[in-house]
C-alpha positions in Angstrom: 107.9 124.7 -78.8 107.9 121.2 -76.8 111.0 119.4 -76.2 111.8 115.9 -76.7 109.7 113.1 -74.7 110.3 112.7 -71.2 110.7 109.4 -69.8 107.2 108.9 -68.7 105.7 109.8 -72.2 108.1 107.5 -73.6 106.8 104.4 -71.4 103.8 105.3 -72.5 104.1 105.5 -76.5 107.2 103.0 -76.8 105.1 99.3 -76.4 103.2 100.6 -79.5 105.4 101.3 -82.1 106.8 98.8 -84.5 110.2 96.7 -83.5 111.5 93.6 -85.2 111.4 92.4 -88.7 109.7 95.4 -90.4 110.4 98.3 -87.4 113.5 99.9 -86.8 116.3 98.6 -84.7 114.8 99.0 -80.9 117.9 100.4 -79.5 117.5 103.3 -81.5 113.7 103.6 -81.5 113.0 105.9 -79.2 115.8 108.4 -81.2 113.9 107.9 -84.4 110.6 108.2 -82.9 112.0 111.7 -81.4 113.4 113.0 -85.0 109.8 112.2 -86.8 108.1 114.4 -84.0 111.1 116.9 -84.3 110.2 117.0 -88.8 106.7 117.5 -87.8 106.5 119.8 -85.0 109.0 122.1 -87.1 108.0 121.7 -90.2 111.2 121.4 -91.8 112.5 118.8 -94.4 114.2 115.4 -93.9 117.2 116.5 -94.8 117.4 119.3 -92.5 117.0 117.0 -89.3 119.7 117.5 -86.7 122.4 114.6 -86.3 121.1 113.7 -83.2 118.0 111.4 -84.4 120.5 109.6 -86.4 120.5 108.4 -89.9 
């Protein structure tokens, strides 16, 4: 299974994600995005997500 995004992957993806009025807070964007990736990679339920990804 793949791990979290490395810095170069994040630099490529980050600018395409919504931030601002309707998106997540910019300071937590990477953490939240990696939580979504984790959820789909594992097939786990949202409530089973590790706390490291935030609320």
